[in-house]
N, C-alpha and C positions, 0 to 999 in steps of 0.2 A: 504494500500500500504506500502511496505517495501522500504525505500529509502537508497541507498548506495551512498557515495561520493568517487569517485576515482580521485586521482591525476595522470593524464596520461601524458606521454611524447612520442613524435613520430616525425620522420622526414617527415611524411606525413601530411594528413589532420586530425586535432583534431576532427572535426565534423564527419568525416567518421569513425574514430576509435571508437568514442563514440557510434555511431549507430551500429557498429559491435559488441561491447561489449553487448549492449542491445539485439541484435538479437541472437548472438551466445549463450548467457547464458539464453535464454528463448525459442525462437521458431526456431532459425536458424539451417538449415541443408544445405548440399551441393547440394542436389537434392530435388525436390518436392516429398512429400510422398502421398500415396493413402489416400483419405479421407480428405486431408488437405484443409481447406477453409480459406478465409480471416476472416470470422466471428470467427472461432475457434482460429485462430492465435491472433486476437485482444483481445480475452478474457484472454489469458495467456502471451501475449507479454510484455516484459519490454519496458519502454519508457525513452528516454532522456528528462529530465525535465529542466535542466539548464546547461550552459557551461560558466565558468568564466576563461578567459584567463590569463595566468601568464607570467612572463619574460621567455625568452628562456633559455634552459639548455646548459651548456658547461663545461665539456664534457658530453656525454650521461651517464645515469645511468648504462646501459649495454655496456661495452667497444666495443663489436663486432657489435654494431648497424649500423656501416657504416657512411657515410658522413652526416653532418647536413644541415641546422640548425635543432635543436631539439625543437619543439614547446611543450609548457606545458599548461595544463588547469586543473581546478577542475571541475569535471563533476558529476552532480546528475542524478542517474538512478533509476527509480521507478519500482519495481517488484510487480506484482499483488499478493495479499495475497493468492488467490486461487491456485497459481502455487507453493507455498512453504509451506503455513500453518505455524504452530508453531514448526515444527521439526527443531532443531538446526543443525542437520547433513545436512539436505536439504538446510538450509540457508547457511551454510559454503560451501557446494558443488556448489550450483547454483550461488549465488551472489558474492562469493569470489574465490573459488578454481580454476574454469576454466578460470578466467580472465587472469591469469598469463601466460597462454599458447598461447594467441592470437598473431598471426603474425603481425608485424608492430609496436609493442610497444617497445620503447627503455627504458621505465620505467613505472611502475605502482605501486601505493601505495593506500591502502584503508584507508581513513582518517576520515570517519564518517559513522555512521549507525543509522537510526531512525526507531524504531519498532512501529507498530500500537498498538492500544488498545487491540487487540485480544491476545497479548502476556501477558497481565496482568493476573496473576494467572495460566497461562499455564504451568509454571515450578515452583518448590518449592521455589526457592530463598533462602536467608540466613535463617537458623533456629534460630540463636542467634544474629549475627550482632553486631552493636555497643552497643546497650542496654544490650544484653545478656552477652557480654564480660565484660562490666562494672559490671553487677550484680554478675557474678560468681567470679570476682576478688575482688569485694568490693571496687573498686577504683572510686571515683567521684572527679571532680574539678581539675584534673591534668592528664597528660598522664599516661597510664599503662607503667611501667618501666620493661623491660625484658632483658634477656641475652640468650646466646646460648652455648650448649655443643658441642665443636668442635671435629670432628673425628680425626683431625691432632694431638690432644693431646694423642690419643691412650689409653684413660682411660678405664679400665675395670669397670664393673658395680659397684663394691664396692667403687672404686676410684671416679667414677662419683657421687655416693651418698654422699661421703664426701664433695665434692665441693658444691653439691646441698644443703646440710645441712647448710653450711656457708652462702650461698646466701639467704636461707629462713630466717635464723636468722637476716640477715642484712636488711630484709624488702623488698626484691624483690617481684614483683607482678606476674611475668611470666618468665618461663624458657622453652626453646625448644631444641629439638634435631636439630642439623644441618641437612639440607636437604640430605646430603650425609651419615648421620648416620641412617641407617635403621636397619639391623640386621646382622652386621658383626660377624665373628667368635669370635673376642675378646670381643664383647659386644652384645650378642643376645638380641633382644627386650624383650623377656620374662624375662630375668635376670635383665635387666634395670628396668622394671616395678616392679619386686619383691623388688629391692633394693631401689628404689626412693619413691614409693607411701606410704610406712609406715611412712617415714619422713614427707611427706606432710600432711598426715592424723593426725599424732601426733601433728604437729604444729597447725593444725586447731582446734584440741581438746583443746589445751592450750590457744590459742589466739582468736579463732573465724575466723581467716583469712586463707582461702585456696588458696595457691599459685597455679596458673594455670601452669601445665606442659604439653607441647605439644610433644607427642611421635611420632616418625616417623613410620607411618603404611603403607606407599605406597608399592604396589606390583602390578605386571603386571596381576596377577590372582585375579579377584575381590573377589572370595571366600576366598582366603588367606588373602586379605586385610581386609575382614570382620572378619576373625578370629583374626587378629591383633586388630581391633577395639573392638571386644568383650572382648579381654584380658584386654585392658585398662579400659573399662567400669566396668568389674567385680572387678578390683583392686581399683575402686573408682576414676579413672581419669576422666577428663572432656574436654580434647583437644587433637587434633592430627594434625601433619604436613602432608600435602598431596602435593606431587610433581605433579601438575595438568597436565603438558605437558606429563609426563611419563605414567600416568594412562588413559588419554584421556577423551573425553566426556562421553563415555559409562561407564567407571570406576567411574567417578565422579557422574553420575546419579544413578548408582547402590548403591554407598556408601551413598549418601545424603538421599535416600528414606528409608534407614535402620538405619541412624546414630542417636546416642544420644550424640555425641561429638561436640564441637566447631571445625569447619574445618578451619585450618590455611593454606592458599594456598601459596606455594612457586612457583615462576614462572620461575625456571631454564629452560633454553632452549628458553625462550621468545626472547632473543637477536638475535637468528638466524632469526627470523621473522621481526625484526624491525630495526636492526642496520644501514642498508644502508638507507639514507634519501629519496632515490627515489624509493625504492622497499619495499614490505611487507605490514605491518599493522601499524597503530597508536594504542597505548595501549587503547585509548578511545573506539575503536571498539572491540578489542579482549576481554577486561575485561567484556563486557556485557554478553558474552556467559557464563562465569564462575560464574558471580553473579546470572544469571538466574538458573544455575544448583545447586547453593547452597553454594558458598564460604562465610564464615563468616568473615574471616580476610585475608587481601591481602598484601603480601610483595611488596614494590614498590621502593626499594633503599632509598636514602635520600640525604640531603644536603652534598656537598663535599664527595660524595660516593667514595669508593675505586675502583669502576669500571668505565667504559667508560661514563656512562650516565651523562649528564650535569644537573645542578640544575633545569633549566627551565623544563626539561623533567620530573623530579621528581614532580614538582609542578603540571604539567598537569596530571600526573598519580594520584596524590592526589585528584585533582578536579574531575577526572573521577570516582573514586570509591566512592566518597562522594556525587555525584550528583544523585538524585533519577531517576530510570528508570520509575517507575510508582508511588512509594510512598517512604517516608523516610525509611521504614522498609526493603527495598531491597538494601540499601547501605551496603557496607562491611566496616569493621574497617580498616583504612589504617595503614600499618606497615612500619615505617621508619627504615631502616637498612643499612648494608654494610658500614663498617668503621666508625660507629657512636661512639661518646663519648659525654660528656657533652658540649664540645666546640661548637657543632652545634645547641644546644638548642635555643639560642636567635634568630638565623636566621630562624630556622625551625618554631618557634612560630610566628615570624613576617610574613613569606612568606606563611604560610598556613592559614592566616586570623585570627591570634591570637586565635587559637582554641587549646584545649587540648584533643580533641577527636581523639586520635591516640595511637598506641602502639609504644613506642620508644625502639628499639631493639639494644642493644650493645653487641658485642662479646668480642673482645680483649679490648674494651673500658671499660669493667667491670672486666672480669676475669684476665686481665693482669695489673691491677692497682698495683703499686709498693708495696702497703700495703695489697694486697690480694683482692679477689673477694668481700668480704663484704664491704671493703672501696670503691671499685669500684661502688657498688650499691649506697652508700651514696653520692658519688661524683656526680653521674648523677642526683640523686634527688635534690641535692643542686643547680646544674646548672639549672634545670628546675624551681626551686623556684626563682632563680635570674632572669631568663628570664621573667617569668610571672610578677614579681614585678618591672621589668624595671631597674634592677641593673646590671652594668657591671660585667662580670665574675671575672675579676682581683680584683675588689673592694670587691665582695662578698667573694672571696677566702681568704681575709685577716683574716676573722673570721671563716673560714670553712676549716680545714686542709685537708680533703679528696679531696675537689675540688682543693685546691692549689697543692697537689701532682699530681693530674690528669693532671693539666695544664703543670706541669713540664715534665711529661711523654709523653703526647700526643699532646702538643702544636704545634708540627711539623706536625700534621695531620696523624700520623702513628698509628692508633688505630685498624687496621684490625685484 
């Protein structure tokens, strides 16, 4: 059985709406169908398993809902496995998609999903995940420290390569194209790959450390996306940024089956589905689809993010991607980003359970350091050393100039 938990809101009967969701999304029709029997319906019918009432809502999640009061409850509904199988498109359509169109709901949010054992091994899952990301970057015992090439800089390929060279020499572990940097006229992907990969390979030859660079390969045409993938592989690359909402389930499945790259998922567009607290999805549900399809690294914002998402939401997202679905190998590496600099390291370390199994991604927090990107890398490394050793940042900064300058620059929280 596949169990979905919906937080429903209605001016009518919660019990009646719960039953309607179960009926409409499995066997319900407006008129009886030829050959329909109670036995057949019982085999594929969804069932209401539990209803937990919550305090009433005021105002309703949908403003046009009419007069209240608006009753709320968390409702568990079980869908027979035989009615859906392991097809993720069917799961999204039946258990999630149609529920939002049901009349009488003033709000509905999908807050949990529990998949049965039949899903184990039905989809490829992460190819590299946490262990593979660590192995390929050569980083153990601390977070993987990364930064971002921002399209707002307007850097041409040779200019990007100059900055990448400085970051590599400073000891950065990971660099990625911003999700908006795919193949613009001023910086085609093919030219970026040609300019950047020789620097990475040369550094690997000299030091034994291969910096992981995630190139933006997303494309609406899966075949074109695979050509981008193959270009990176041929040049010696090992990672790609994938805009998962833009390429969809089919694009992700197509890529993962053929991929030799670490797949770094950017969730842009996710906010459309979750930002209203009474509508949409919890990340806990949505991320399961993408992990099953094969995401290795998952961006989830961070502490004191520059965006709308509160810290508690980041922590819930962190817990979601690091909780096994069926085994530890199906976990994705959490990527803390969005307005990060060294200043958030202590709280990130404390609130994620004192773990260093994450990729700590800073854009402006590294490349906008007053003494240059190289100093920015060292400042973040120093901040994480202080966090793990339990030393206050201001105290640690007395003997670490790069961190001190970073605090001067970003101490107001403006590291975006």
